[in-house]
Every structure is written in C-alpha cells, then in structure tokens.
C-alpha positions in Angstrom: 67.5 136.9 183.4 67.3 139.0 186.7 68.2 143.1 186.9 70.7 144.0 189.5 69.8 147.2 190.1 66.1 146.4 190.7 66.9 144.5 194.1 69.0 147.7 195.6 66.0 149.6 194.6 63.7 148.5 196.8 61.7 151.5 199.1 61.2 151.4 202.4 58.0 151.6 204.5 57.8 154.5 206.9 56.7 153.4 210.8 53.3 155.3 209.6 52.4 153.6 206.2 54.1 150.2 208.2 51.2 150.6 210.6 48.4 151.6 208.2 48.7 148.7 206.5 48.4 146.5 209.2 45.8 148.5 210.6 43.7 147.1 206.9 44.8 143.4 208.4 43.4 143.9 212.1 40.9 145.6 210.8 39.6 142.3 209.4 39.7 140.4 212.7 37.8 143.5 214.2 35.2 142.5 211.6 35.1 139.0 212.0 35.0 139.4 216.0 31.1 142.1 214.8 30.5 139.2 213.0 30.8 136.5 215.6 29.2 138.5 218.1 26.2 139.9 216.4 25.7 135.8 214.9 26.2 135.2 218.8 23.4 137.7 219.8 21.2 135.8 217.0 21.5 132.9 218.6 21.1 133.6 222.0 17.4 135.8 221.1 16.5 132.8 218.8 18.1 129.3 220.5 18.5 130.7 223.9 21.5 131.7 225.7 23.5 128.9 225.5 23.7 128.5 222.2 24.7 131.6 221.1 27.3 132.0 224.7 30.1 130.9 223.2 30.3 132.8 219.7 29.3 136.3 222.0 32.9 135.2 223.0 34.3 134.2 221.1 34.1 137.5 219.0 35.0 139.7 222.1 37.7 137.2 222.6 39.4 138.4 218.9 38.2 142.0 219.6 39.9 141.6 222.6 43.6 140.7 221.1 42.7 143.1 218.4 42.8 145.8 221.2 45.9 144.2 222.6 47.3 144.5 219.2 46.6 148.0 218.6 48.5 148.5 222.0 51.5 147.3 220.8 51.7 148.9 218.2 51.6 152.1 219.2 53.9 151.4 222.6 56.2 150.4 220.0 55.7 152.9 217.4 56.9 156.1 220.3 
C-alpha cells in the first residue's frame, strides 16, 4: 500500500547538484580513456606502435567525448 504524500514530497535538484552528479559519472569516462591510453602506451613500448596505437586513439576519443560533454553542460547551465 503506497502513501500518497510521499510522491508529492520528492526533492528537486538544483542545477549545481545536477552538475556535480554528472561530473561523478563523466569522471568514470575520463578514467576509462586514461586507462586505455596507458595500456596503448604499454603495448606500443612492448610490441610496437601498430599494436598499441588503436588503444591510444580509443582513449583519446573517449577523452574528447568527455570534454565535449562537459563543455555542452557548462553552456547549458548558463
């Protein structure tokens, strides 16, 4: 049995709180991009540039998407 008053008491997040939560989520993408680029660097040193280059490019692409999302959110908050 649901209480009817609970649904009306949901708290709305401020734009600053929403942005803080988004930063926490997007930080994981930054770590993923860093790990991929680091793994690619290791493979490049260990096996050659052709082996690790794709990992470095994938890590860079993830970081570019991360930067684009952050810029879009900053513009959205203005």
